[in-house]
N, C-alpha and C positions, 0 to 999 in steps of 0.2 A: 860115704856120702859125698857127692859132688855138688858144691854150692856155686851159685852165681858169684863171680869175683866181687861184685859190689855188695853181696850179702854176707860174705865171710865174717866180717867184724860183727854183724848182728847175730850170727850163730854163735860166735865165741862168747858174746855177752849173754846169750840165752843159756849156754852151757854153764857159764860161771854162776848165773843165777840159780840154777837147778842142780848142780853136780852134788852138792852135799845131800840134798834130798834123795836124789837117785841112789847115791852110794849107801844111804841109810835104809833102803828098802830091805825087807826080810829076805835073807838068803844072798844078798849082794856081798861078795867077799872082796872085790877089787873093781875099780872103775878107772880107766885111762882114756886120754884123748891123744890121738896121734894124727899127724899130717904127713902126706906124701912129700918126699924130699924134693921132687921135681915140679910138683903141682900143688901148691899150698891151698888150692880151692878144694882139693880132695882130702876129706878129714874123716877119720874113723873113731868110733868109740869102741873100746875093748873092755869088756866086763867079764868077771868070773862070778858064777852063781852056784850055790849049793846043789841045785838040780834044775832040771828043765821046768818043773812045777813052779819054782820060785820066779824064774824068768817069765813064764806065762802069767803068773799072778801080777807081776809088775806091769805087763802089757795090758792087763785088764783094769789097772788101778786108775783112780782119778788123776794122780800125778801124771801118768803116761797120756791120759786123754787131754791134759792141758799142754804138755810139752811137745808131743808128736805133731799136732797140727801146726803149731808155730814153727817147728823145724822144717816140715814139709814145705812150707810156703817159701822157703829160701832155697830149695834145690834147683840145680841146673839140669839134673837128670834123675831118673828114678833110682832110689837107693837099692842096695842089696844087703842082705843079712846072712850071716854064716854062724852056724853053731859047731863047736868043736869039742872033742874029748881030749884032755891032756893025756899024752902018753908018757911024758917025762918032763920033769921040771927040777931045777936046783934051788 
């Protein structure tokens, strides 16, 4: 997600407010926040879910309906989302 530079702090505060609730969603195994090393306005959430159905359920939840519009209002560019299957982990 690319944020307007002046909105970065607002996003970080929003994430801080909701991160525990997001991580506690059924099927969420891990939640991380990462920023681009050369452009700190480019921030990603990385989450691990038990399955696609759990992620989809979160995206249909009241929590997501509250968090996502507030997050979108801070964007500098349209976001992208990617889902991956882990092939190897240690």
